[in-house]
N, C-alpha and C positions, 0 to 999 in steps of 0.2 A: 047129560045132554046139553051141548052148547052148539049154537049155530051162528056162523058169521055170514053176513050178507053184504056184498060189495055193490056199489053203484058208482056211476059217473064216467065209466069208460066210454070210448068212442073214437071218432076221427077228428083230428085237429091238424091244422097246418103248422109247419115249422115256425117257431117263434110265438105260437099261441099259448093259451093257458087252459087248464082243466083242473077240476077238483074231484078227487075220489073219496068216497065214504065207505065205512064199514061199521056196521052195527051188530053187536053181540047180543044174543038173547038165550033164554033157556034157564037151566038151574045151575047155579054156581055160587061160590062164596064171594069171590072177588076176582078182578083181573089185575095182575101185577104190571103187565106190559102189553102193548099192542104195536104192531108194525106192518110195514109193507115190503113184500118181496117181489121180484120180477123174474120172468124167464122168457127169453127169446129163443126162437128155434135154433138148435145146435149149441146152445149155451147152458151153463149151470144156473140154477135158481140163485139169485143174489139178493142180499139185504139191500133195500133202498133207504129206509128210514125206520126208526123205531122210538117209542116213547114210553116211559114208565108212568105209573099213576102219580108219582111225584113230579113229573114234568121233565126229567132228564131225557135228552134226545141223542140220537145217533144217526148219522147220515153216511151214505157212501160218498166217496170223494167226487164221483161223477156227477152228483146232483147237488152238492153243497152250493149254496147261494141261489139256487134256482127252485128247489122244492122246500116246502115247509110242512112239517108234520104237527098236528095238534090233536087234543083229545078232550072229550067231554065225559068226564067220569060219571056224572049223574046219568047220562044217557047210554053209557058204555059204548060209545062211538068214537072212532078215530077217523081223522081226515088227513088227506094229503093234497096240499095245494101245489100244483105244478105250473111253472111259468118258463118262458124261454125254451119251450120244448124243441127237441132235436129228433131227427129221424132215429138215432140210436136209442132213444127212449121207448121205441116201439117194442112192446112185449105184452105178455099176459101178466097182470098184477094181481098178487094174491095177498089177501089180508091174513095176519097171523095174531093170535092172542095166547098169551102166557097166562093160564087160567088156574086159579085155585078152585077146583070143583068142590072140595071140602077144605076144612082147615088143614088137613094132612095130605092132600092129593093135588099135585101141581102138574099140569099137562099143557102141551101145545095144541091148538086147534087152528084149522086152516078153512079159509073160505073157498069157494068154487073157482074164483079167478074172474077178472074182467079185462077185456082186451082194450089196450091203448095202441092206436095207430097214428103216427105222426108222418104225414105225407102232404105233398102239395097236389 
């Protein structure tokens, strides 16, 4: 049993900033990677950013230079600092975790999602 709880979504004006957070809890051995995906109406869910336990990051081209992902391994928490927000960033953002529930069992878990709306 692994739970991911997102927070930090809301309404922000174009050009503004916001930080999302996601905390993992429950019973598991370790978390290899955590990331953020987003899905806008009519679109596929897409990777926004991801980070491994070792600090390796991966960003979608559309957010490079504007978003920064970070991770606190001790707290099992991942953050997404978003700046220079655009209307096209509007979406439901989902936290994802690549979890080793045991030494031999590796699975993906998803948060419920948090809405980001960028609008004036």
